[in-house]
Backbone bond lengths (Angstrom), bond angles and torsions (degrees), N, CA, C in turn:
res aa  C-N    CA-C-N  psi(-1)  N-CA   C-N-CA  omega(-1)  CA-C   N-CA-C  phi
1 M - - - 1.442 - - 1.562 106.10 -
2 N 1.284 117.95 133.98 1.454 121.76 179.04 1.527 107.67 -73.69
3 Q 1.353 115.64 121.73 1.417 117.66 -170.44 1.570 112.47 -77.65
4 E 1.329 116.41 -9.48 1.490 118.09 175.15 1.485 117.18 -102.33
5 M 1.320 113.14 23.94 1.514 120.31 179.31 1.516 113.61 -67.32
6 I 1.289 117.13 116.16 1.494 120.43 175.32 1.568 101.33 -131.46
7 H 1.356 119.66 105.81 1.353 118.10 -173.19 1.503 109.82 -108.08
8 M 1.331 121.10 131.41 1.382 125.91 175.71 1.457 110.99 -91.10
9 G 1.434 121.40 126.67 1.367 120.75 -176.29 1.498 110.49 74.33
10 K 1.307 114.47 -161.72 1.464 123.23 171.22 1.513 114.58 -128.99
11 I 1.279 113.48 78.77 1.414 123.10 170.45 1.472 113.07 -101.08
12 I 1.230 119.53 116.29 1.546 121.97 -171.21 1.490 105.51 -122.61
13 T 1.254 121.49 129.44 1.506 123.98 172.41 1.499 105.39 -116.87
14 I 1.323 113.14 143.60 1.389 121.59 179.25 1.632 115.93 -128.98
15 G 1.297 112.19 111.93 1.460 119.47 173.37 1.530 107.35 -93.96
16 R 1.292 122.09 150.73 1.462 120.41 -174.88 1.414 107.20 -164.80
17 E 1.467 108.93 149.45 1.441 125.29 174.16 1.496 104.85 -76.31
18 F 1.351 118.14 144.46 1.390 121.82 175.60 1.635 113.10 -58.61
19 G 1.266 111.98 132.04 1.465 112.31 -179.95 1.521 115.29 83.02
20 S 1.246 116.90 3.33 1.481 122.15 -175.30 1.596 110.99 -88.19
21 G 1.279 114.40 -10.77 1.546 115.80 -179.07 1.437 109.65 91.79
22 G 1.304 125.03 13.38 1.533 123.80 -172.73 1.520 108.70 -64.96
23 R 1.382 114.61 -41.20 1.444 112.81 -179.22 1.517 114.34 -64.29
24 E 1.362 119.66 -35.60 1.364 122.98 178.96 1.565 109.46 -68.01
25 V 1.451 112.38 -36.75 1.494 110.44 -178.72 1.606 108.49 -65.46
26 G 1.325 113.27 -43.96 1.503 115.43 176.28 1.418 118.65 -53.02
27 K 1.410 115.68 -47.21 1.498 116.55 -179.20 1.476 109.69 -71.68
28 R 1.256 124.43 -41.06 1.423 121.88 176.06 1.495 115.51 -61.81
29 L 1.343 116.40 -38.46 1.453 120.80 177.24 1.514 113.94 -66.72
30 S 1.402 114.54 -37.09 1.444 114.22 175.64 1.440 114.13 -65.99
31 D 1.492 117.44 -36.79 1.442 121.31 174.00 1.422 115.44 -65.59
32 E 1.264 115.99 -32.30 1.540 126.54 -176.54 1.514 105.02 -67.27
33 L 1.376 115.37 -44.60 1.539 121.97 -169.91 1.458 110.22 -89.86
34 G 1.473 116.89 -16.67 1.394 118.71 -172.99 1.550 116.94 73.46
35 I 1.341 120.08 30.36 1.285 124.95 -175.43 1.552 111.52 -120.66
36 A 1.327 119.21 171.11 1.544 122.49 -172.50 1.610 105.86 -73.28
37 Y 1.313 108.65 156.75 1.539 118.68 -177.96 1.540 100.89 -129.61
38 Y 1.365 117.45 133.95 1.407 125.42 174.66 1.499 114.53 -134.43
39 D 1.254 119.08 129.83 1.410 126.61 -177.59 1.616 108.01 -145.08
40 N 1.315 111.44 -102.33 1.538 116.00 -176.15 1.535 109.56 -69.16
41 E 1.267 120.06 -15.63 1.462 121.38 -179.48 1.508 110.09 -59.75
42 I 1.389 113.66 -33.72 1.465 122.31 -175.48 1.591 105.69 -62.68
43 I 1.268 114.92 -45.16 1.478 116.86 179.73 1.448 115.25 -61.35
44 T 1.260 117.17 -37.62 1.536 125.00 175.98 1.563 108.54 -60.24
45 E 1.322 115.03 -51.35 1.463 119.27 -172.66 1.644 109.59 -73.81
46 I 1.232 116.34 -31.62 1.478 117.58 170.82 1.411 113.35 -58.62
47 A 1.479 114.60 -45.54 1.454 119.67 179.04 1.505 113.09 -53.56
48 K 1.393 111.87 -42.42 1.483 118.01 -177.55 1.464 109.88 -60.04
49 R 1.404 111.47 -51.90 1.471 120.09 -170.26 1.553 114.23 -63.94
50 T 1.336 113.33 -31.16 1.472 121.04 -176.40 1.472 109.13 -95.23
51 E 1.397 120.33 -16.81 1.425 124.64 -174.94 1.553 111.74 63.01
52 L 1.364 113.21 27.51 1.513 118.86 173.84 1.457 107.73 -100.44
53 A 1.320 114.09 155.45 1.445 120.86 176.78 1.537 109.08 -58.53
54 E 1.400 117.65 136.39 1.378 122.29 178.66 1.544 112.38 -58.97
55 G 1.255 116.08 -35.16 1.540 118.49 -176.96 1.622 106.38 -70.44
56 Y 1.320 115.76 -33.70 1.486 112.47 177.41 1.484 113.86 -72.38
57 V 1.325 116.05 -37.44 1.532 119.12 176.58 1.432 109.51 -62.01
58 Q 1.434 117.34 -42.70 1.434 114.89 178.82 1.545 110.69 -63.97
59 H 1.227 118.86 -42.16 1.441 122.83 -179.31 1.599 112.17 -54.25
60 V 1.351 113.78 -46.31 1.466 117.98 -178.94 1.502 109.62 -67.34
61 M 1.301 120.38 -40.29 1.435 125.25 -178.86 1.526 112.48 -68.29
62 E 1.313 115.75 -25.12 1.505 119.23 -175.31 1.503 106.82 -99.32
63 N 1.313 119.08 -25.72 1.471 116.44 -172.14 1.570 110.63 -117.02
64 G 1.293 120.63 -6.71 1.446 117.47 -176.12 1.486 112.12 87.17
65 P 1.319 113.65 175.28 1.487 120.45 176.04 1.422 110.81 -58.34
66 T 1.452 115.64 134.21 1.398 117.01 176.28 1.549 107.26 -145.39
67 A 1.288 112.34 157.53 1.542 116.53 176.50 1.503 108.97 -113.91
68 L 1.333 113.79 14.81 1.564 113.64 -175.70 1.519 113.26 -100.50
69 M 1.382 119.24 -10.39 1.404 120.87 175.81 1.510 115.65 -101.34
70 P 1.323 122.28 140.19 1.469 119.98 174.29 1.466 113.01 -69.39
71 I 1.362 114.66 148.70 1.462 119.26 -179.07 1.486 110.35 -96.42
72 T 1.348 121.05 125.49 1.445 123.62 -177.08 1.457 110.40 -130.43
73 I 1.294 112.69 135.75 1.453 123.44 175.86 1.501 106.66 -109.11
74 G 1.202 119.21 107.65 1.594 120.42 -170.24 1.476 107.05 62.27
75 R 1.297 114.20 -113.09 1.589 122.12 -176.22 1.610 108.33 -115.82
76 T 1.346 114.23 7.67 1.513 113.68 -179.01 1.554 109.90 -114.10
77 F 1.267 109.30 158.73 1.486 115.77 -178.10 1.483 107.08 -89.75
78 Y 1.447 116.53 139.99 1.457 116.86 -179.91 1.534 105.69 -100.90
79 M 1.358 118.50 133.85 1.452 122.83 178.02 1.537 108.57 -113.42
80 G 1.210 116.35 143.43 1.508 124.26 178.71 1.391 115.27 -167.40
81 A 1.320 124.83 174.53 1.470 125.01 179.29 1.497 112.49 -53.60
82 D 1.328 119.27 -42.90 1.432 128.53 178.45 1.473 108.42 -143.52
83 P 1.250 121.07 70.01 1.468 124.91 -170.84 1.475 112.90 -57.95
84 V 1.401 117.02 -42.28 1.425 115.25 -176.48 1.505 113.81 -63.07
85 M 1.405 115.77 -50.05 1.487 116.81 178.95 1.515 110.07 -66.60
86 E 1.330 120.24 -32.41 1.516 119.71 -176.98 1.551 106.14 -63.48
87 Q 1.330 116.65 -43.18 1.444 115.16 -177.44 1.483 110.55 -79.21
88 N 1.252 126.54 -26.20 1.459 124.47 170.97 1.427 111.96 -59.56
89 N 1.484 114.09 -42.85 1.486 117.28 176.90 1.452 112.57 -67.43
90 A 1.361 118.29 -36.11 1.441 121.96 -179.88 1.572 111.24 -63.48
91 I 1.322 117.90 -43.21 1.414 121.95 175.14 1.510 113.22 -62.84
92 Y 1.242 120.67 -40.66 1.486 126.79 179.59 1.543 105.52 -65.02
93 R 1.375 114.21 -49.07 1.516 120.98 -177.29 1.516 111.18 -56.96
94 E 1.387 111.99 -48.25 1.519 114.39 -179.87 1.536 111.04 -69.11
95 Q 1.370 118.97 -29.59 1.383 121.85 175.74 1.530 109.67 -63.92
96 S 1.283 118.10 -41.60 1.403 118.36 -177.20 1.493 111.28 -68.96
97 L 1.351 115.73 -43.46 1.430 114.49 177.93 1.512 116.72 -65.23
98 L 1.361 116.29 -37.02 1.431 118.58 178.40 1.472 107.68 -64.37
99 V 1.305 121.82 -57.88 1.484 125.44 179.03 1.590 110.66 -42.35
100 Q 1.298 115.22 -48.61 1.444 120.03 -178.44 1.600 110.41 -64.74
101 E 1.300 117.12 -39.69 1.526 120.77 179.21 1.553 107.13 -68.01
102 L 1.252 119.30 -39.59 1.486 121.35 -179.64 1.465 111.64 -61.38
103 A 1.328 113.45 -45.72 1.512 120.89 178.73 1.486 117.55 -66.27
104 E 1.423 111.92 -29.17 1.494 119.36 178.25 1.449 110.72 -76.95
105 N 1.402 117.26 -31.02 1.480 120.50 -168.92 1.533 110.10 -78.47
106 S 1.366 113.98 -39.18 1.541 116.59 -178.44 1.520 108.88 -161.02
107 D 1.379 110.83 169.87 1.455 120.33 171.44 1.503 106.02 -64.47
108 C 1.368 115.00 136.87 1.531 118.60 177.64 1.392 117.08 -159.27
109 V 1.355 117.85 165.17 1.386 126.82 167.41 1.491 112.99 -103.66
110 I 1.334 119.09 126.49 1.469 118.78 -178.35 1.599 106.89 -123.38
111 V 1.309 113.33 122.83 1.510 120.62 179.16 1.415 113.82 -93.64
112 G 1.298 122.27 120.88 1.375 128.33 176.79 1.505 110.31 71.91
113 R 1.381 115.27 -147.35 1.445 122.18 170.98 1.577 110.02 70.03
114 S 1.227 122.79 18.17 1.489 123.36 -173.03 1.499 113.95 53.33
115 A 1.239 117.69 28.89 1.469 122.82 -172.57 1.513 111.62 -66.55
116 D 1.435 117.66 -34.01 1.412 117.21 175.94 1.454 117.42 -59.10
117 Y 1.408 112.55 -34.75 1.494 116.41 -179.90 1.570 110.25 -83.92
118 I 1.384 116.62 -37.36 1.444 116.71 -176.42 1.446 109.25 -65.05
119 L 1.353 120.63 -40.85 1.471 124.08 -179.35 1.468 116.19 -89.85
120 R 1.310 121.25 16.11 1.437 126.47 -175.13 1.588 114.94 -51.61
121 D 1.284 108.80 -32.93 1.554 113.47 -176.82 1.452 111.46 -79.85
122 K 1.482 121.21 -16.37 1.410 125.69 170.49 1.459 118.14 -85.85
123 N 1.284 116.76 -1.88 1.491 125.55 175.05 1.624 109.05 55.94
124 P 1.295 113.93 55.79 1.454 118.33 170.28 1.470 115.09 -63.63
125 L 1.347 117.97 164.05 1.448 122.56 170.74 1.522 103.72 -82.34
126 R 1.196 121.40 117.47 1.518 128.40 -170.70 1.569 109.05 -104.20
127 L 1.178 117.89 107.90 1.509 126.79 -176.30 1.547 108.32 -102.51
128 F 1.283 122.23 139.20 1.464 124.42 164.58 1.601 106.31 -127.22
129 I 1.296 109.95 128.11 1.562 116.34 -172.86 1.572 101.81 -107.49
130 Y 1.328 112.29 131.27 1.555 113.99 175.03 1.538 106.31 -143.04
131 A 1.334 115.17 173.45 1.518 120.99 176.95 1.517 105.87 -164.71
132 D 1.319 112.97 165.49 1.473 118.77 169.49 1.346 117.18 -66.14
133 M 1.314 117.62 160.65 1.487 118.03 -167.93 1.542 109.91 -72.46
134 E 1.223 118.40 -28.46 1.542 122.54 178.05 1.514 107.17 -60.39
135 S 1.319 116.86 -48.43 1.425 124.63 -177.80 1.535 111.87 -63.21
136 R 1.344 114.63 -43.70 1.460 121.45 -179.19 1.604 107.37 -65.40
137 M 1.407 114.47 -43.91 1.404 111.08 171.83 1.410 124.74 -58.65
138 E 1.353 112.77 -38.43 1.487 119.76 179.41 1.596 107.74 -64.11
139 R 1.369 116.07 -43.90 1.440 119.28 -176.48 1.567 111.77 -67.34
140 C 1.281 113.93 -34.36 1.491 115.14 -179.15 1.501 110.02 -72.87
141 R 1.285 121.01 -32.63 1.496 126.49 -179.93 1.529 105.94 -69.52
142 K 1.309 117.95 -39.82 1.474 121.40 179.03 1.490 115.34 -63.80
143 R 1.293 118.35 -34.52 1.449 124.08 177.66 1.455 120.04 -99.93
144 A 1.354 115.54 0.97 1.455 120.47 -179.29 1.473 111.71 -77.71
145 P 1.368 117.97 146.52 1.459 121.40 178.63 1.473 110.63 -63.32
146 E 1.281 119.51 159.16 1.430 126.78 -174.50 1.514 111.94 -62.76
147 Q 1.273 114.01 -31.57 1.543 115.37 -176.08 1.510 111.60 -84.35
148 E 1.322 122.00 0.15 1.433 126.06 -176.93 1.559 106.51 -90.44
149 H 1.287 118.20 125.23 1.410 119.51 -179.42 1.562 112.42 -139.01
150 F 1.350 111.63 82.96 1.430 118.68 -179.66 1.580 110.29 -88.83
151 T 1.352 114.53 138.65 1.414 117.14 169.42 1.610 105.87 -71.77
152 D 1.278 115.17 170.34 1.432 118.63 -179.37 1.523 112.03 -63.46
153 K 1.374 112.78 -39.59 1.449 118.28 176.55 1.468 111.69 -63.31
154 E 1.370 118.11 -50.00 1.422 124.48 -179.47 1.618 110.27 -57.69
155 L 1.405 116.72 -47.50 1.403 116.85 179.10 1.586 111.79 -62.65
156 R 1.291 116.12 -43.40 1.462 114.38 -179.29 1.511 110.54 -63.66
157 R 1.245 122.23 -36.30 1.482 122.80 176.68 1.516 107.41 -68.38
158 H 1.290 123.88 -44.40 1.436 123.67 172.89 1.559 116.20 -49.82
159 I 1.286 113.91 -48.24 1.454 121.96 -176.27 1.518 105.85 -63.37
160 Q 1.407 117.55 -45.97 1.393 120.96 176.84 1.498 117.28 -60.18
161 D 1.224 112.29 -38.28 1.558 120.58 -177.60 1.612 110.02 -72.48
162 V 1.334 115.94 -34.25 1.406 120.04 175.40 1.635 111.27 -66.13
163 D 1.323 112.73 -44.37 1.509 116.41 177.69 1.464 110.45 -66.75
164 K 1.366 115.09 -33.81 1.516 115.10 -179.32 1.548 111.54 -65.34
165 R 1.373 114.44 -41.87 1.430 121.56 -178.34 1.570 110.65 -65.00
166 R 1.341 118.28 -41.34 1.384 120.88 176.21 1.513 114.22 -65.01
167 S 1.339 115.55 -38.29 1.414 117.79 174.26 1.559 113.89 -59.67
168 K 1.326 112.66 -46.77 1.476 123.88 -179.19 1.470 107.90 -50.24
169 Y 1.400 113.15 -57.47 1.542 120.65 -174.76 1.499 108.67 -58.82
170 Y 1.343 118.24 -52.16 1.417 122.32 -179.08 1.380 115.25 -56.33
171 Q 1.332 119.35 -49.33 1.416 123.29 -175.85 1.607 111.90 -70.89
172 F 1.327 119.09 -35.86 1.451 120.58 176.96 1.480 113.04 -61.67
173 F 1.366 117.47 -44.40 1.456 120.36 -176.31 1.498 117.70 -90.44
174 T 1.426 116.84 -13.11 1.444 116.82 178.54 1.504 116.63 -117.22
175 G 1.370 108.23 -21.04 1.478 115.77 -179.93 1.571 111.03 79.72
176 Q 1.347 117.75 7.34 1.371 124.27 -176.38 1.556 109.05 -110.80
177 T 1.343 116.92 155.71 1.380 123.98 179.06 1.517 115.35 -80.71
178 W 1.351 122.87 114.48 1.408 127.81 -178.75 1.576 105.62 -58.87
179 G 1.258 115.89 133.93 1.520 120.53 174.27 1.472 113.37 78.13
180 E 1.366 120.55 -0.55 1.480 117.78 -179.64 1.465 108.51 -69.78
181 K 1.313 121.10 126.36 1.557 120.56 -173.70 1.542 115.27 -64.87
182 L 1.211 119.68 -19.64 1.471 119.56 178.21 1.627 110.62 -76.03
183 N 1.270 114.25 -9.80 1.522 113.79 179.72 1.522 109.53 -94.29
184 Y 1.371 118.16 4.31 1.446 120.66 -174.30 1.577 109.67 -128.80
185 D 1.319 113.52 157.10 1.504 118.52 177.26 1.481 111.49 -88.54
186 L 1.302 117.58 -24.70 1.469 119.69 -174.83 1.513 105.31 -154.64
187 C 1.490 118.53 123.90 1.438 121.68 173.05 1.538 109.40 -106.36
188 I 1.215 120.86 126.39 1.470 121.66 -172.45 1.510 111.42 -118.32
189 N 1.349 116.36 125.89 1.426 126.83 173.93 1.509 114.80 -83.41
190 T 1.239 122.09 108.46 1.466 120.53 -178.82 1.427 114.04 -91.94
191 S 1.270 119.80 2.98 1.546 123.22 -177.68 1.470 111.40 -56.79
192 G 1.357 117.58 114.90 1.459 121.84 -178.47 1.433 116.45 69.89
193 A 1.345 118.78 10.09 1.416 119.56 -174.14 1.583 111.72 -97.52
194 N 1.309 112.04 159.92 1.486 117.33 174.72 1.571 106.29 -93.28
195 I 1.350 115.05 112.60 1.500 117.74 -170.76 1.471 112.47 -67.72
196 E 1.366 117.06 -31.97 1.443 122.75 174.56 1.572 110.82 -54.94
197 D 1.301 117.18 -48.91 1.439 126.43 179.94 1.549 110.31 -61.17
198 L 1.414 114.51 -44.76 1.399 124.79 -179.87 1.528 108.46 -57.14
199 V 1.235 115.98 -52.58 1.514 124.66 -178.29 1.512 110.20 -53.77
200 K 1.288 117.52 -44.19 1.536 121.77 -176.95 1.433 105.77 -64.14
201 V 1.376 126.24 -35.33 1.444 125.59 177.60 1.462 109.70 -67.83
202 I 1.364 117.43 -49.64 1.440 123.71 -178.69 1.517 111.47 -55.49
203 A 1.383 115.14 -44.09 1.423 123.38 -179.53 1.524 111.71 -56.31
204 K 1.397 116.16 -40.74 1.424 117.47 178.40 1.481 114.46 -66.05
205 L 1.280 119.73 -27.84 1.421 123.94 173.81 1.519 112.40 -63.26
206 V 1.246 119.17 -33.87 1.431 127.39 -178.32 1.370 117.51 -86.24
207 K 1.341 119.87 -36.17 1.498 126.31 -174.64 1.535 108.27 -69.77
């Protein structure tokens, strides 16, 4: 815990390893505190603001900057001097503006979206959720659709790939190291833990 934490209002950002339960922590915490919760809604709004396909916005935010995907605005192709990087930057710019607007409008929990960095001047409570690989694999299997059948090796690789992509996006646009403990106020290990009980403890820190 950062001993110098003094948080105005209730702005909570959550970074998380894939399969660690970070999204569940965020949703339960917002319910416990009675404040707004933002996650995938941010992708939808960015797509509207940039007039880019929502699937493309999600791809960029989950995979980091790439020159491999075509850039589309609605159903038309966007041409420019460097259209891929231009649209990557536009997505991050709108993400930054939107996250700041949400934090200014009301107390809230924001999952992912580099919110801990974007809101650094507002002194949010910055959480990072992590867990051991076995716990993450177990959680992924419990929430996976019935038609999804990963071997243990495939699932482990998938989890590692998602984390790698998140790290790439975060580092490219913030210049910071994703998951570095010094960038957070509280790092929480959910391995074998009851998330509902964890949330009650976190809520007491905020109230």
